[in-house]
N, C-alpha and C positions, 0 to 999 in steps of 0.2 A: 574465417582466416584470411579472406581476400581483402584487398584494399577497399575501404569503405564500408566493409560488411558491418561493422559496429554501428555506424551511423544509420544504415539502412535498417538494421534490426531494431534499433531504438526508435527510429521514426514509425516503423510498423507497429511496434508495441504502443507508442504514444497514440497514434491515430486510432487504432482498434480500440484501445482503452477509452479513449475520450468519446468515440462512437457508442460503445455499449453502456457507458455511464448514463446515458440519457435515454436508454431503451428498456426493454423488459428483461427480467431476470433470465428468461430463455435464451436471450441473445448473449448474455454473459456467459451462460453455460456453453453455448456454441463456441464462443472465443476461447474459453478454457479448454475445450476440446482440441482445437487447433494448437493452442500454445503448449498443451501437454505433449502433443506429437512432435512439435518443434523443439521443445526442451529435451525429450528422450532421445531424439536422433541427433542432437548436437547442433541444430541449425540455429537455435536461439540460445545465446549465452547470458550468463548472469549480468555481465556489464550492459548488454542491450536492455534487459529488463529494468535495471536499476535507472539507467539514464532515460528509458522510455516512459517510467513512471513519474519522472520529475514534473512535467507539465500537468498531468492529471492531478497530482498533489497540490501543485501551485494553485490551480483554478478550482479546487474542490469546493470551497465555499461559495464561489460564484456560480458553479453548476448546480448546486443544491437549491438555488433560488428557483430555477425552472424545472429542475429534475430531482424532486426530494429523495429519491432512492440512490442517487449518485454515490453517497458515502458508503452505503451498504454494497453497492455493486463493485466499488473500488476495493473495499475490504475483501470481498470474495475472491478477487484477482490476487491480492497479496497473500491471502491464506493458501490458495491453491499453489502459488509459486513457492511459498515456504514449505508446504508438504512435499512438493516435487524436488526440493533442494536447489531450485533455481535462484532463490534468495536464502543465503546461508543463515541469516538472522535478521532482526529488525533494526540492526545498527544503520542500515541504509536510510531509515527515516530521519536519523540525525544529520544526514547530508542533504536533506531535501531543500527546495528553494525557500527563501526567506519568507515569502508570503504564506507558505504553509504554516510557518511557526506563529506568525502574527495574526492570522485569520483563519486558519484551518482547523483549529482545536486539535493539535497534534497528539496530545496525550490521550484524549478521548478517542481519537481514531485508532491509536495504537492498542488501547484497551478493547475496542470493539474487534479488532483483528484477533487478539488473544482469546476473547471470549468465543468468537466464531470458530477458531481452530479447536477449542476444547482443551481440556486438561488444565493442569496447574501451570502457571507461567515459571519460568526459571528465574533465579536471582538476576542474571544477566538481562533478561527481558524486562524486569521490574526496574532495573537501573535505566533502561532506555525510557520507559514511561515516566520516570522521575526526571530525566533529563529533558523530556518534552513538555513537562507541565508549565502552564502559564502561571503568572502570579496569582490569579484568581483560583486556579486549580490548587495552588500551594496553600492558599487560605482555607479551602474547603477541605483538603486532604493532606495529612502529614507525611505520606509516602505514596510510592507508586503502587504498593500492595493495597493500601487503603483505598485508593482510587479504583483498582481492579475489583476489589471486594464490594464496593458500593453499588 
């Protein structure tokens, strides 16, 4: 709530996320422990998380070159934030930086998040998948549900 808190929080999320995307899953788990505490005590707000995830989403495909588990690690972070209610929905992915859309396989990432979370996706979530599908995705799958079920 203080001046600059949003920017500082977003930078903290961004830096920590980028760091653990290139490390072991145990490091992601440690970050999630810290984020859970910060979210539960109100120190880390939704806006900070959404803004802080922009750069990791944007450079996801580049990070995967040297860190093949980067996509999995980022999906773990998104799933946990969804479970905690710190991300109210997957709609934030539709606001991600342009490079995520052109090179980040956004619909496939969204499907990965949904599968990691477990359960059946809602209609709204499938609409997000459909909105993020590339032309190649649309040739292979006629809907977000078909892509999820594949």
